N, C-alpha and C positions, 0 to 999 in steps of 0.2 A: 795366800798370795794369789793374785789374778794371773791368768795365762799371759796377758799383755805385759805385766811387770816382769814375769819370769823370762819371757821372750826378749824383752829389752835388756835385762841383765846379761843374757847370753850373748846378745849382739855387742854389748859393751865389753865383755871378755874377749870376743873376737877382735875388736878394735884395739884393745890393749896388746894382744898377741901380735897383731900386724905391726903395730908401732915398734914393739921390741925386735921384731924380725928385721926391720930396716930394708936393706937391699936384697935380703933373702926372700922377700915377699914377691909372688908372681901375680896371683889373682884370687878372687873369691869364687867359690863353687857356685854353679848354677843351682836353682832350686831342685832340679832333678838329680844332680850329682849329690847334693846335700841329703836328700831323702833316700835315694836308692843305693848310693855308694858310701854313705856315712862319713863325709868329710866336708870341711868348711872353707879351708884355705889351701891353695896350691903354693908351695914354697920350693926353694932350692933343696930342701930336705926331702920333699915329697908332699903327698897329700896328708893334711892334718885335720883331725876333728878336735875342735877346741871346747874344753869343758871349764866353765868358770867355777869359782869357789861356791860351796854349797852350805845351806843351813842344815842344822841337825833335824829341825822340823820346819815345815813350810812357813809357819807363822812366826818363827824366831826373827828377832830384829836384825841380827848380824850373822854373817857366814861364819862357820867354824873351820879354821885352817887345818884341823886335824882329821877331817873326814872328806870323803867323796862318795859318790854313788856310781855303781857299775851296772850297765844295762845288758841283759841277755836277750830279752824280748821287749819290743816297744808296746805302747798302749793299745795298738791294733793287733798285737800278737805276732807281728813280723820280726824277723831277725833284728836284734838290737845292735847298737853301735859297738858294743864290747866284744862281739864275736869275730874271730878271724875269718876273713873272706878272701876271694881272689883279687880284691882291690888292695894293692900295697899302700898302706897308710899307717899313720901313728896317731896317738891320742895325746893331746896337750892338756894336762891338768893344771889349773891355776893354783899356785901356792904363794906364800908370803913373798918370796924373792923373785917371782916371775911364773914360769911354767916348766913343769917336768914332762919330758917326752917318753911315752911308753908304747911299745909295739903290742898290738892286741895278742899276737901269738906268744909273746913272752910272759904275759900276765894271766891269760885266760885259763890255762890248765892248772897252774898253781891255785888260782882263785876258785875254780870248780872243786878242787880237792878240799880246800878249807871250807867251802860252803857245804859240801856233802857231810863233813864232820860236825857242822854246827847246826844243822836242821833249820827249821823255820822260825820266824820271829823278826824283831826289829833291831837286833844288835849287830855288831860287826860280823861279817861273813855269814849272815843268816839270810838266805834267799827268800824273797817274798814278792807277792803281787798286791795290787790294790783292788778293792771291791768295785765291780763295775768296769774294770779295765782288764786287758789281757797281758799286761806287762809282767816282767819277772826281772828282779834286780837285787842287789845287795849293797849294804853300806860297807865301805872299805876305809881303813885307817890310812891316812896319807903316807905314813912311814912304809906301809906295804908297797904302795906304788913307787915310792922312792927306790926301794930295793930292786925293783924291776925296770927302772928307767935307764935310758942310755945318754940323755943330755938334758941340761937345764938351759932354758932361754931366760936369762936373768935381767932384772932391772938395772944392773950395773956392769954388765959384761961387754958393753960397747959394741953390740952388734949393730 
């Protein structure tokens, strides 16, 4: 999949999230806020980094509702969006019924523990990077994120 297609899918997920928020939406992050503070949308909930549905493999035709990826370091080797920072924010993971909201500090340490026990590779909770990039991430089952979520912004909850 091309970078442009991936970027457009991410922007589409942000648009779906904003639509579901309704009056809870305040504004979109500036490019600097997005890059340096790892958030996309300012809401009455706070700052939110929106993550759309993911494919199991980049070339798969459809997204898999049972998986997400969690980033520890980005492709440049800088702190990833999944690391707790001094910026108070949440991560919205797109699921079938809308978006589940997770605080990085609530999922980061349990996730690190699971990753440490599962080693390297491409399965769930196996941390890895990609050749020629400085990233570090893991594939996470959606049910793990659900157990650490605090709210669902749903397609039918009348927000």
